[in-house]
N, C-alpha and C positions, 0 to 999 in steps of 0.2 A: 519467863520462859518455862519454868516448871508447870505453871498453871496451864499454859497452852499445851504443853507436852502431854499432861495428864488428860486434857480433854480429848486430844486426838488419838491417844492410846485407848481410852475408852470407846470412841467411835469405831477404831479399827478392830477391837476385839469382837465387836458384833456387826461384821460387814453386812451380812444378809439382812439383819433386822434394820440396820442404818438405811440400806438400800430400799427395802419394802416401805419403810416409813417415808422416805424421800419420794418415793414412786407414787405414794398415795397423795401426796401433797402436789406433786407435779401435775398429776392426772387431773386432780380436782381444778386446779387454776387453768390448765390447757383446755379442758371441756368447757368451763365457763367462758373463756375468750372465744373459743370456736362458735359456741352457741350465740353469744352476743354479736360476734361479727356476721353470722349468717341472718340473724334477726334484723340487724341494721341494714344488711344488703337488701332484704326482701322489703323492708320499710322504704328505704331510699329509692329502690326500683320502682315500686308502685307509686310513690310519691312523685317521681319524675314523670311518669305517665300522666298523672293529673296535672303536673305543672305545665305540660305541653298544651293543656286545654283549659279553658275557663271552667270553673266548677259550678257557677251560677247560671247554668244553661238549661233551659227546658226545651224539649222537643214534643210537638203533638203530631200523631199520625192519624190518618183517617182509618176508620174500621167499618164494620157492619153491625147493626143492631141484632140484639139476641133476645129482647124482651118487647112484646108489643106494648104500644103507647099512643093513647088518644087517636085510635083508628088506624095507626101506622102498624103494619106488620113487621116480622122479623127479616133479617138479611137485607135490611135497607142500607145502601151505601151512604156514609156520612163524608162528604168532601168539603173542603174550606174554599172561601172565596175572598174578595177584597173586603167584603163586610166583616169578616173575622179578623183580617188584618187591621182594620180601623178600630175594631172592638178591643183587641189587644192593646192597641197603641193609646187609647183614649178612656176606656172603661175599666180596665182591670188594674188594681192596685198592685204595686211592687214590680210591674213590668217596666223593663228599661228599654231595650233595643229589640226589634222585630225584623226578621228576614224570612219572607216565604222562599220556597224552593220549588222550582219545576225543572225538569230534566229531559234529555233525549238521548238515545243510544245513537251514534252516528258513525261516519266513516271519514276520517280525515287524510287528504292527500296533499302532496307537495311534490310537483314533477312527477317522477316515476316511483316515488316513496308513498306509502299509505300505512295506515293503522286504524283500528277500531278506536273509537273515542267515547267517553261518557261525559256529556256537557251539562253543566247545571246552570240554571238561571238564578242569580242571586243578587241582593242588595250589597252595597259596599260595606255595610256592618257585619256581613256574613264573614269577612276576614277575621275580625277580632273574636266573633261568637265561635268559630271552629278552629281558631288558630292555625290560619293558612299562613305558612312561613314562606316568604318571597325570597328567591335566589338572585333574581334581577328584574330590573323594570318596576312596575307598580301593579296595583290591583285595580279593579274596576272602581270608578269614583262616582260621585253625585251627578257630575255632568254627563257622564256615560249614560247613567240611569235615565236622566231627565231627557236627553236627546235619543234615547234607544240606539246608541252607536253600536256598530258591529266590531267591537273590541273583544279580545279574548285573552285570558291567562291560561297558559298550559302548564301542566306539571312537567318535572324533568324526565319522565318516562316517555310522554309523547314528544318532548324536545329531541331526546336521544334517537327515537325511532325516525323522526322526519328530518332533522337538521344535523344530527350528531352531536357528540358532548363537547365538542371545541368551538362549535359554531353559534353565535348569539342569534335567536330568532326575532329579537326585537325589531319592529317595523315590517317585518315580513308578512305576507298573506298566506293562509292556509284555506283550503277548500273543505268545507263540512257540509255534507248532504247537498252539494251543488251551490252552496252560499260561501262567499269570501269573508274571511274574518282577519282583522290586523292584530298580530301578536304584540300585546303591550307589556307582558310579564311572564316570568317563569316562576314556578313554586316548587316546593317540595311534594314529592308524590305521597299520598296517603294511602295507597295501596287497594283502592276499591275497584281498580279496573286494571287488567293486564295490558291492554292497549294504551291506556293513558287517560287523563281528565283534562277538562277545560272548565273556565269559569267565565260567564258572559253576563252582561247586565240583565237583571230580571225582566225589565220592560222590553228588552230586545227580544229575548226568547219568548216571551208572552205573545208579542206580536206575530213572530214567525209561526209559532204553533197554534195561535188563536186560542190558547187555554184560558178558562175563566175559573177553573176549579183546580185546587191544589190538594196534593196528598200529605204535605208536610209543612209545619210552620216552625221555624226556630226562633227563640227569644231569650233574652237574659233578664234576670231579676235582681232586685236590690232589697236589702232589708231582711232577708231570710237567712238566719244563722244556724238555726237548730233543725234537727229532724222533725220536730213537732211543727215548727213554722212551715216546712215544707210540705209536710202531710196536709196541714190545715189549708194552705195554698192550693194544693192539688184537688182537694175536695171541693173547695169553692169554685175553682176554675171549671171543673167538671159540670157542677151545678149550673153555672152560667152558659156554658156551651150547650148543655141540654136544653136550656130555654131558647137558645138561638135556633137550634136545629130539630127541636121537638123529639127529644129522645128521653128514655127514663134516666134520671141522674144516677140510678145505681147500676145502670148498664155499662159495665167497664169495656165491653167490647166494640162500643159505638165509636169511641175515640180512645186512642193509647196515649197517656201522658207519661212522659219519661223525664225524670229529674236527674241531671248529672250530679247535682249537689248532694241529692239523697244517697246516690251510688257511693260517691266520695265519703260521706259521713259514715255510712254503713261499712265501707272498706276500712276507714281508719279505726272504727270500733273493733272490727275483727283484728287488725293489726296490733292494737294496743292490748288486746286479750293475748294475742300470740307473744307479745314482748314480756308481758306479765308471767306467762307460762314458761317463757325461756329463763327468765329470772329465778323462777322457783326452782326449775331444774338445775340451773347454774348454781345456785345458793346450796341446794341439797348435796351437789358434788363437793362443794366447798366445805360444807359441814362434815361430810364423810372424811375429808382429809384431816380436818381438825380433830374429830373424834379418833382417827387413826394414830395421830400423833400423841393425843392425850393417852391413849391406852399403852402406847409403846412406852411413854415416858413413865407411867405408873409401874410397868413391869420392870423397867430400867432401875427405877429408884428402889422397888422392893427387892431386886436382886443385889443392890449395893448397900442395903441397910446395915449388913454387918460391917462392911468396909466403913461406912459413916460412923458407926460405933467406935471402931479402932481409931479413925482419924481424931474424933473428938477426944478419945481417952489420951492420944498423944499430944493434944492441945491445940488442934485445928479449930478455928472459930467457926460457928454455925455460918456466918455471913459468906466466909470463902467457899464452904462447901455448897451452899445454896447458889452462889454466883457460878461455880463450876457446871452444876447440872442444868441451870437456866442457860448457860451459854452454849452447852451442847444441843439444846433444844433450838436456840436462836440459829445456830450454824446450820442445822438440818433444814429448819423451815426456809430460812433466807436462800440458801444455795439452791434447794430443789424448787422453791417457789418461783425464783427467777428464771430457773431452767425451764419450767412449765410455762411461764409468762412468755419467754421468747420463742419457744416451740409453738405456742398458740398464735402469736403474731405472725410467724413464718407460714404456719399453715393457711391463715386467713389471706395473706398475700399471694401465695401460690394458688389457692383456690380462686381468689379474684382473677389472677391472670388467666387461668384455665377457662373460666366462665367467659371472659372478655373475648378470648379466641374462639370459643364456640359460637358466640353471637356475632362475631365480626362478619360483615358481609351480608347478614340476614336483613331483609326490608323492614320486617316486624319482629322486634325482639324486646324482652323486658330487661332492662338494664340493671340486673341484679348481681351487684359487685360487693362481697363482704367487705365491711368496714368496721373499725373499732375506734373507741374513744380512749385515748392513752391515759387520760385522768381516771376513768373507771378501772382500767387495767391496773394502775399502779395503786389505786385505793384498795381493790380486791386483794393484790399481793400483799400490801402493807397489813391488811386485816388478817390475812392468813399468817403472816409472821407474828403479829401481836397475839393472836390466839395461840399459836404454837408456843410462844414464850410462856403464856399463862399456863398452858397444858403441862409444861415442865415445872413451872414455879410452885403450883399448888401442892402436888405430891411431895415435891422436895422439901417444901416448908414443913410439911407435917412430919417427914422424916427426921429433919434436924432437931425437932422438938423432943425427940426420944431420948431418954437418958442413956449415956455411953454403954452402961452394963446391960441395959434391956436391948439395945441395938445390937451389941455384940452376940447376945444369945438368940437374936431373932431368927426364926425359921419360917 
């Protein structure tokens, strides 16, 4: 009891100093947790965005030449055709699934209800390539494509406008530009059209519109894991397309090649750099707390050097004096360290709830919700406590080594 009474008396004699030391510790662990939670929230949110889509997707868009080549002038439009589709499917290494895409802007009606609509003609593999999430029914299939069926998959926006939220449109016919389409599925809206979207078999829309040239081709790749792999593939593909359409391989305006995987890898690189930066800032805050504890304990030991000399002269053992000072440091770092830890966790939770409410109801939102790894939090707090104990141990150990007569005369 005397041991603990002595410790708390020492702490209570210097209330302001004890509080400021504890505040530095709490602030360091609080900032570390908040920074880590925010960083994890950003990484998880962006990761969720990419998880909703396949990252091994390439898109080729038609463009116009900007460099004269083999007698061809500039501003020549490069469009794709069935030959390009077969070329991708059979001649290009690493290509897996291919889906051309054609589209029309139309007007959908059902009885007295109507809405503008953006209709895409796609192959069945388009669903997996662009992560079309079905809510009910099915997507267009191979039989639909083979027979050029007038089936359509509508998104929830068009369903709500024509049928209402509580009515299933499956098996119903809607009129788009004077043509009847049978609704076979409903998918999540992707926000490309205010009126709504629809997907029909590629062969169906091709016959209706009599299109033989396409402005966009989608395909997936396999075996490309690094940024270098993707860059080499893009370069090779551009060269091969230049041979097919007779444009300069260095003319990047002739066709635009977009790699979702390259975008993903680049984004992940930026996020990992951000994570490292957050760790550096958080660790610096933690170090500042540890330095604060160390300086305060040095001052404390220096002020108590005379007391230490008197106690040693009266027969107190160096071990008990050392234990007393180290325990003071342990109490300060433990109590205030865990206060900072819980405040940081509460701040992360409150911030997450606020962000969730802000994003609630928005069609397009980035799911950035702060999150923390409790193991990292406990390890950081434990590290702070250990460092705080060591910060008190070393100056105390040096003080108890002084001879009693020297300690009593210490100024």
